Steps between C-alpha positions, in 0.01 A plus 500: 500500500621852442697645776529170693839424646638144475797580724574252776771480761770234540305291756184510278699402199634189672153397611357566157771274346411221744128546424560501134697175505232343719240574244717378209579170681133452580407542136792289372442207726119501429558494128771230540247287707279490190768286333458230757116511579177637376466883528175452691658290768797731524287808519288338770811419713609867452199608699634368828682845509233652733576235761872572455436874545301439825773262638782744416312791661419289805842350551726794405293802572279349777169592328218314673295272260143542601233233458342706228818525299567118538138435381547725200817321396347157535190606297716657226731211468210249495331708236809510287548126523133453384572722183784277391398279203744225409498157343423202711805321641731803456802475735710779644864553379744542784705743305196691378356514860826638642515760229136612560557513873816704445297739288237531775769552765681778317172671416401475867831656613452789244150566639639506857809705395294783338306531827783470755769718347535872412332423168165511688525877498643532143284602210334202353601581135860535607503168670338317210730666238822398682377153598428432134821655377714301747299193434585517131864491587481129604366413155766708325763309705348176382523605137867610547585155637382317200118439544335498167233759438202378309325770307132484388447393141157683449391859548216395734746336725681831545158651583457228770839573640430878512169448670663245748761760583247786560191352667592203721854638559550877516145593597455196733823578685404869526160414649654229728769731641236767567288252678774377715580857596146572592360191665805276574655181385260230626172655377656578160618142469150358577338737249738359239269191506272695266747442212377150413139630533562757231645244285184292526290818425684585187495137389120498525428843356770518228575139407163347567616249759251335728531524882451170695336467848840444646648821352186688621552373857866596479408853382251542785765389755752753362241779494409431862861510600555830311180646647632428851828669417347807350246536789782449747430632835143583435407130495690435822336793651148382406579145620628645832173706541285187412687292758435770759130468453525160668695538813593196702267447797682479836523152637296436813702402798408165630350504851732361755338247739 
C-alpha cells in the first residue's frame, strides 16, 4: 500500500526468516507426502495441527486448555475424518504419514510463533510479505542444489499456478496471520477446520458433486465446533447463568440419636 513501511529491525528479521522457513518446510513436506499416499489422507492428517497448537501453548506457554476448547478440537477433527473419502482397504504409508505430520507440526509452530513473538504487533502485510519472501528462499536453494524444476506445458496450468499462489497462499496467509494477531493461536487453528468444508461446498456448487450423509454429518460437526469458537465466552457465560438457575440444595444433617 502507498506510504506503508516494510522496515523491520534485526530481531524481527531473524524471527521472520524462521517463520518463512517453517512455512516453506510445511508446504514442501505436505506436497512430498502426496508421493507416498493419497492427497486426501495426507490432507486429513495435516489437520491434527490444531491439537499440536493447543499442546504447544499448554506445555510451553502454560495456556489452560478449557473443556470448551477440547470439545471443539474433538468435534473438528471428527468432522474432518468423516469428510475423507478413500478407496476401501487403503493403507497408510509410514513415510507419507511422517511427512504429513511434519507438515502439521511446522505449521503449528508457525501459528504459535506469530502469536508469541514480537511479530504479534507487526503489521500483518509486512509479516506476510517477508514470510513468503524468506519461504521462497528454501525452494531457490533446492533448485541451486540440482533439483529439477518441472514447468507447466499448457497455458491453463500456468493460470492454475497463478491462482494457487494468490488465493490459497498469499491471501490465505494474510488472513491467517491477521486472525492469529487478533484472536490467538488456538482459536485460529480450530477455525482452520473450515477449509475442507469450503472444498466440499465448491465441489457441489461448481463441479456438481454430491454430498453423502457422512459428509453432511462431518460438516455439521465442524460448524458446531466453529460456532463454539466464534461465540467464545458468550456461550460459557450463558451456560454459567443457566447452571446458577439450579443451585444445589443443602444437604440435611442426619439427626444424632
